[in-house]
Every structure is written in C-alpha cells, then in structure tokens.
C-alpha positions as CSV (number, residue, x, y, z in Angstrom):
1,M,0.4,-1.7,-23.5
2,N,2.5,1.0,-25.8
3,R,5.6,0.0,-26.5
4,P,4.6,-0.8,-30.9
5,E,8.6,-0.4,-31.8
6,V,9.3,-3.0,-29.3
7,L,5.8,-5.6,-30.3
8,N,5.2,-4.2,-26.4
9,A,8.2,-6.5,-25.1
10,A,7.1,-5.5,-21.4
11,N,10.7,-3.8,-19.2
12,R,9.8,-2.2,-15.8
13,E,8.5,1.3,-16.8
14,M,5.4,-0.5,-18.7
15,I,5.1,-2.9,-16.1
16,G,4.8,-0.1,-13.3
17,E,2.8,2.1,-15.3
18,L,0.1,-0.8,-16.3
19,A,-0.4,-1.7,-12.0
20,A,-1.2,2.0,-11.4
21,A,-3.6,1.7,-13.9
22,S,-4.9,-0.5,-12.9
23,A,-5.1,0.6,-9.4
24,E,-6.8,4.0,-10.9
25,A,-9.3,1.9,-13.0
26,A,-10.1,-0.5,-9.9
27,E,-11.0,2.7,-8.1
28,D,-12.7,4.4,-10.5
29,P,-16.8,4.3,-10.5
30,S,-16.9,5.7,-13.6
31,A,-15.0,2.4,-14.6
32,R,-17.0,-0.4,-15.0
33,V,-15.5,-2.4,-17.9
34,V,-11.1,-2.6,-18.4
35,L,-9.6,-4.1,-22.3
36,L,-6.3,-4.9,-22.0
37,R,-4.8,-4.5,-25.0
38,G,-1.5,-3.6,-26.7
39,A,-0.7,-0.6,-29.2
40,G,-0.2,-1.2,-32.7
41,T,-0.5,-4.7,-34.6
42,H,1.1,-6.7,-31.5
43,F,-0.8,-7.4,-28.0
44,C,2.8,-7.9,-25.6
45,A,6.0,-10.2,-27.3
46,G,6.8,-10.9,-23.8
47,G,9.2,-9.1,-21.2
48,D,12.1,-7.5,-22.9
49,I,15.1,-9.5,-23.6
50,N,17.3,-6.5,-23.9
51,M,17.3,-6.0,-20.3
52,F,18.7,-9.7,-19.7
53,G,21.6,-8.9,-22.2
54,E,22.0,-5.9,-19.9
55,L,22.6,-8.7,-17.0
56,I,24.4,-12.0,-18.6
57,G,27.4,-10.3,-18.1
58,F,27.3,-9.9,-14.3
59,P,28.3,-12.6,-11.7
60,A,25.6,-15.6,-11.3
61,A,25.1,-14.9,-8.0
62,E,24.9,-11.3,-9.2
63,R,22.3,-11.8,-11.9
64,R,20.3,-14.2,-9.7
65,K,19.7,-11.7,-7.2
66,A,18.8,-8.8,-10.3
67,L,16.3,-11.6,-12.2
68,Y,14.4,-12.4,-8.9
69,R,14.0,-8.3,-8.2
70,I,12.9,-8.1,-11.9
71,V,10.2,-10.6,-11.7
72,D,8.7,-10.1,-8.4
73,G,8.2,-6.9,-9.9
74,L,5.6,-7.9,-12.1
75,H,3.1,-9.6,-9.5
76,P,1.6,-6.4,-8.5
77,L,0.4,-6.0,-12.0
78,L,-0.8,-9.3,-11.6
79,V,-2.6,-9.5,-8.5
80,R,-4.4,-6.3,-9.0
81,L,-5.6,-7.6,-12.7
82,R,-6.8,-10.1,-10.1
83,N,-8.3,-8.2,-7.6
84,M,-9.8,-5.8,-9.7
85,P,-13.4,-5.8,-9.0
86,K,-15.2,-5.4,-12.4
87,P,-14.3,-7.1,-15.7
88,V,-11.0,-7.4,-17.3
89,V,-11.0,-8.7,-21.0
90,A,-7.8,-8.8,-23.2
91,V,-8.3,-8.4,-27.0
92,V,-5.3,-9.9,-28.4
93,Q,-3.9,-9.4,-31.7
94,G,-0.4,-10.5,-32.7
95,A,1.7,-11.5,-30.4
96,A,1.1,-13.2,-26.8
97,A,4.1,-14.7,-25.5
98,G,5.5,-14.8,-22.3
99,V,4.3,-12.2,-20.0
100,G,2.0,-11.2,-23.4
101,L,0.5,-15.0,-22.3
102,S,0.4,-14.4,-18.8
103,L,-1.8,-11.3,-19.0
104,V,-4.2,-12.5,-21.2
105,L,-4.6,-15.1,-18.4
106,A,-4.9,-12.7,-16.0
107,A,-8.0,-11.4,-17.7
108,D,-11.7,-12.6,-17.2
109,L,-12.5,-12.8,-21.0
110,A,-10.0,-13.1,-23.9
111,I,-11.0,-12.5,-27.3
112,A,-8.5,-12.0,-30.1
113,A,-8.0,-12.0,-33.9
114,E,-7.7,-15.4,-36.0
115,D,-4.4,-14.1,-37.1
116,A,-2.9,-13.8,-33.4
117,V,-0.1,-16.4,-31.9
118,F,0.8,-17.3,-29.3
119,A,3.5,-18.9,-26.9
120,T,4.6,-19.6,-23.7
121,G,8.3,-18.7,-25.0
122,Y,10.7,-19.6,-21.6
123,I,12.2,-22.0,-22.4
124,H,14.1,-20.6,-25.7
125,L,15.2,-18.2,-23.0
126,G,17.0,-21.3,-20.6
127,T,14.3,-20.1,-17.9
128,S,11.2,-21.5,-16.4
129,P,7.9,-19.6,-16.6
130,D,7.1,-16.6,-14.5
131,G,3.5,-14.0,-14.4
132,G,1.7,-17.4,-12.7
133,L,2.2,-18.9,-16.1
134,T,2.5,-22.2,-14.1
135,A,-1.0,-21.8,-11.9
136,T,-2.9,-20.2,-14.3
137,L,-2.0,-22.6,-17.6
138,A,-2.4,-25.7,-16.2
139,R,-5.2,-25.0,-14.2
140,V,-7.0,-23.9,-17.7
141,V,-5.5,-26.1,-20.3
142,G,-4.9,-29.5,-17.6
143,L,-1.3,-30.4,-16.8
144,K,-0.3,-32.4,-19.7
145,H,-1.0,-29.8,-22.2
146,A,0.4,-27.0,-20.1
147,A,4.1,-29.3,-19.9
148,E,3.9,-29.3,-23.5
149,L,3.3,-25.7,-23.8
150,M,5.8,-24.9,-21.6
151,M,8.4,-27.6,-22.0
152,L,8.8,-27.1,-26.0
153,G,7.6,-23.7,-26.9
154,D,6.0,-23.9,-29.3
155,R,3.7,-20.7,-31.1
156,F,0.0,-21.5,-32.0
157,D,-2.5,-19.4,-33.5
158,A,-6.1,-18.3,-32.3
159,P,-8.3,-21.6,-33.3
160,R,-5.7,-23.4,-30.8
161,A,-6.2,-20.8,-28.1
162,V,-9.9,-21.0,-28.0
163,Q,-9.5,-24.8,-28.5
164,L,-7.4,-24.5,-25.3
165,G,-9.7,-22.8,-23.1
166,L,-7.3,-19.8,-23.0
167,V,-9.1,-17.3,-25.0
168,N,-13.2,-17.2,-25.4
169,R,-13.2,-16.8,-29.2
170,A,-11.2,-15.7,-32.3
171,V,-12.6,-13.3,-35.4
172,P,-11.8,-12.0,-38.4
173,S,-8.8,-9.3,-37.6
174,A,-10.6,-6.7,-39.1
175,T,-13.6,-7.1,-37.0
176,L,-11.1,-7.0,-33.7
177,E,-11.8,-3.6,-32.6
178,K,-16.1,-3.8,-33.2
179,E,-15.9,-7.2,-31.6
180,A,-14.3,-6.0,-28.4
181,M,-15.4,-2.9,-28.2
182,A,-19.7,-4.3,-27.8
183,L,-18.1,-7.1,-25.2
184,A,-16.7,-4.3,-23.6
185,E,-20.5,-2.1,-23.9
186,R,-22.4,-5.6,-22.9
187,L,-20.6,-6.1,-19.5
188,A,-20.4,-2.1,-18.9
189,N,-24.3,-2.1,-19.0
190,G,-24.0,-5.3,-16.9
191,P,-24.3,-5.5,-12.8
192,T,-20.8,-4.0,-12.0
193,H,-21.4,-5.2,-8.0
194,A,-22.4,-9.0,-9.0
195,Y,-19.6,-9.0,-11.5
196,G,-16.9,-8.3,-8.7
197,R,-18.4,-10.6,-6.5
198,T,-18.8,-13.6,-9.2
199,K,-14.6,-13.1,-10.2
200,A,-14.1,-13.3,-6.3
201,L,-15.7,-16.5,-6.3
202,L,-14.0,-17.7,-8.7
203,Q,-10.5,-16.6,-7.8
204,A,-11.2,-17.7,-4.3
205,T,-10.9,-21.2,-5.6
206,L,-7.5,-20.8,-6.4
207,G,-7.0,-19.7,-2.5
208,D,-3.9,-18.8,-1.8
209,A,-1.8,-20.7,-4.0
210,F,-1.3,-18.2,-6.9
211,D,0.5,-16.0,-4.1
212,A,2.9,-18.5,-3.5
213,Q,2.8,-19.9,-7.4
214,L,4.5,-16.5,-7.6
215,R,7.0,-16.5,-5.4
216,R,7.9,-20.1,-6.5
217,E,8.2,-18.8,-10.0
218,A,10.4,-15.9,-8.9
219,E,13.1,-17.8,-7.3
220,S,12.8,-20.6,-10.0
221,F,13.7,-17.8,-12.8
222,A,16.5,-16.4,-10.7
223,A,17.8,-19.6,-10.3
224,C,17.6,-20.3,-14.3
225,A,19.2,-17.5,-15.3
226,A,22.5,-18.2,-12.8
227,T,22.7,-20.7,-15.0
228,E,25.2,-20.6,-18.1
229,E,21.9,-21.9,-20.5
230,F,20.6,-18.2,-19.6
231,V,23.1,-16.7,-20.7
232,E,23.1,-18.6,-24.0
233,G,19.2,-18.7,-24.3
234,V,19.7,-15.1,-23.8
235,R,22.7,-14.1,-26.1
236,A,21.0,-16.5,-28.8
237,F,17.8,-14.8,-29.6
238,L,19.7,-11.7,-29.4
239,E,22.2,-12.8,-31.9
240,K,19.2,-14.0,-33.7
241,R,20.1,-17.6,-33.6
242,P,18.9,-21.0,-31.8
243,P,20.4,-21.6,-28.6
244,N,23.2,-24.5,-28.6
245,F,22.3,-25.4,-24.8
246,S,24.2,-28.7,-25.4
247,R,26.8,-26.6,-24.8
248,A,25.7,-24.9,-21.6
249,R,27.8,-25.8,-19.0
250,Q,25.3,-25.6,-15.4
251,L,27.0,-23.8,-13.0
C-alpha cells in the first residue's frame, strides 16, 4: 500500500492495484510468500473518508448505490488474498483501522510493531463494517469481543491484538523489518504446495459463508450510507470534531 501521505487510506485506485498485484503474485511461480505492508509509518488507516465526503451531498438513494459499488469493489481483493495459494503475511506498523484491520485478518499470519494501533472505526462514521470484518473478526475473537470492538470502536494496542488472536506476535518497532523478513524467508524455504493446500483447507471451514457475508456487509453499509447518521459521522470526521448522532435524523 503506497499512499503514505494519507496513512495509506484506501481508495478505489489503491484497492484495484492491490487486487491486480495479488493476482500477479498468485500466478508467479517465483513468488513463494506475499508480504502485505504499508509504505511509510502506517499499515492502513482505513478507507479514504474524502471519498465519502464527496457523496454526502447526494440524495440518499444515490448515496446508497454509490457506496454499495465502492464497498463491493473491495471484495475481489479479499477473495484473492483468501484464495492465494501461498502464505500471506501482514506486517503491521502504525495504524491498522477499518479496512486495514480487514486486511490484517485476510492474511494468514500477522506480525506487528509493539506500538501499532488497531481499531474497527466504522461506528464513528455511523455505518456498519465492511471488508468481511463481521465474519473474520467474530470468528477469531468470538461474538462478545467482536461486538465490543465494533460497537464501541475503541482503539487497542498490539499486545491486546496478540491476546485476542488478531496478530501472531508483537515485536519492538526497531526489529519489525528484521523479524518480518526472517518469517518470510522461513516460509519461502518451506513447502509452498503444502502451504497452499493447508490454507485452502482452513479457508474451506468457512464454506460459502464468507462470500455471502461480503454481500450482506455491502448491503448494510449502503443502507447506513443513506442515513443522516452517516452524513453526520463523515462530516464530523472531516471537520475533526466528535459526531453528534443524537441529533441525526434517520431517513
């Protein structure tokens, strides 16, 4: 991810480029492991809210359709990462929020700097999660923890992420690169075919539930986007103030 000037916030172009790179890596026999990381000092701070800000002046029905297309456009990347026939490792530094957290969970393994910060974040925008988060997060941490992380939207640190099972281990930020490359080298020297088979078996335990949940999430996100709560959440974010949802009128 290479938008360091905005903390690698995801827009349509970046997601498309990641999906294309994932497809290329899947077909490249010389690529034996994939590292998913962000340029600069952050992993991915979530979706680019400026994208949403451009839409809040639209009529609710148009906003709903536009947001469905945006969220649905993320799905090919997530499916490709899940189906990648080789290990995917997320290397997390700085912020991993919203879709950034979804990408961490889409990886097979994750290693984080001890000072990395995680959050779901969606609730502060007046919307429900996307990126398969309601499927993957609930599966990893359990329904109660998932509900807490999604409904309260509080930030949490890397040691907590390890405790919850979101990342495999947290290391000092000064050694993150060294640790990540050591893990990548170990995987690259291992049995790639067996890794791919093992990964496929693990992913099969979800069956078709993940794809179905992606569709439900897109529909839910779009429905939230048609509300005044979403408009207030986006405006508050762009204006750098707390949202006032109590005054937001549901459409």
